C-alpha positions as CSV (number, residue, x, y, z in Angstrom):
1,M,43.4,-76.2,22.7
2,D,42.6,-77.2,26.4
3,I,45.0,-79.3,28.1
4,G,43.6,-82.0,30.4
5,I,44.2,-81.6,34.3
6,L,46.2,-84.9,34.4
7,D,48.7,-83.4,31.7
8,V,49.0,-80.4,33.7
9,L,49.6,-82.2,37.0
10,Q,52.2,-84.3,35.0
11,I,54.1,-81.1,34.0
12,F,53.7,-79.4,37.1
13,G,55.0,-82.7,38.7
14,R,58.6,-82.2,36.9
15,A,58.8,-78.7,38.5
16,G,60.6,-78.8,42.0
17,R,61.3,-82.5,42.5
18,P,62.9,-82.8,45.9
19,Q,66.1,-85.0,44.8
20,F,66.9,-82.4,42.1
21,D,65.6,-78.9,43.1
22,K,64.7,-77.0,46.4
23,Q,61.7,-75.5,45.1
24,G,59.5,-75.5,41.9
25,E,56.9,-73.6,40.0
26,G,54.4,-73.9,37.4
27,I,52.7,-71.3,35.5
28,I,49.6,-71.6,33.4
29,I,49.2,-69.1,30.6
30,T,45.2,-69.2,29.5
31,S,42.3,-66.7,28.7
32,H,40.7,-65.2,31.9
33,D,37.5,-66.9,31.3
34,K,39.3,-70.5,31.6
35,L,41.4,-69.4,34.6
36,N,38.7,-70.4,37.0
37,H,38.3,-73.7,35.4
38,Y,42.2,-74.6,35.9
39,L,42.3,-73.1,39.5
40,S,39.5,-75.2,40.5
41,L,40.8,-78.4,39.0
42,L,44.4,-77.6,40.5
43,T,42.7,-76.6,44.2
44,R,40.2,-79.5,44.4
45,Q,41.1,-82.4,46.7
46,S,39.5,-85.1,44.9
47,P,41.8,-88.1,44.6
48,I,43.0,-89.7,41.4
49,E,42.1,-93.6,41.0
50,S,44.0,-95.7,38.7
51,Q,41.7,-97.8,36.2
52,F,44.5,-100.1,35.8
53,I,43.1,-102.9,37.6
54,S,40.1,-103.1,35.2
55,S,42.3,-104.0,32.4
56,L,44.8,-106.1,34.2
57,T,44.3,-109.5,32.9
58,D,44.8,-107.8,29.2
59,S,48.0,-106.1,30.3
60,L,49.4,-109.6,31.8
61,N,48.6,-111.4,28.9
62,A,50.3,-108.9,26.5
63,E,53.4,-109.2,28.8
64,V,53.3,-112.9,28.9
65,R,52.7,-112.9,25.3
66,Y,55.9,-110.8,24.6
67,L,57.9,-112.9,26.9
68,G,57.2,-115.5,25.0
69,K,58.6,-114.2,21.8
70,V,61.6,-113.0,23.6
71,I,62.4,-116.4,24.9
72,Y,61.7,-117.7,21.4
73,K,64.1,-115.5,19.9
74,L,66.8,-116.2,22.5
75,R,66.5,-119.6,21.9
76,K,66.8,-119.2,18.1
77,L,70.1,-117.2,18.6
78,D,71.3,-119.7,21.1
79,I,71.1,-122.5,18.7
80,Q,72.6,-120.5,15.9
81,F,75.4,-119.9,18.4
82,Y,76.1,-123.3,19.0
83,T,75.8,-124.2,15.5
84,V,78.7,-121.6,14.6
85,I,80.8,-122.8,17.4
86,A,80.4,-126.6,16.1
87,Y,81.8,-125.6,12.8
88,L,84.8,-124.0,14.4
């Protein structure tokens, strides 16, 4: 099973984090016929560009909707809390 280059970069990024380690090492174990594939992907200097902006509207709408549910539940708890306090 091939691992995508983004997953490989993520895994390698965990090795040698400056705040924890002085150096890091990543090892790829693969068949000889796939070695050039991974080497070219790792050494190619092409930037990775985010595609988040294309779905920004949907993401913001989801966050706002979730926040609305949280506020509703907090208000509901607040009303229940004050109802209990009133009976004490």
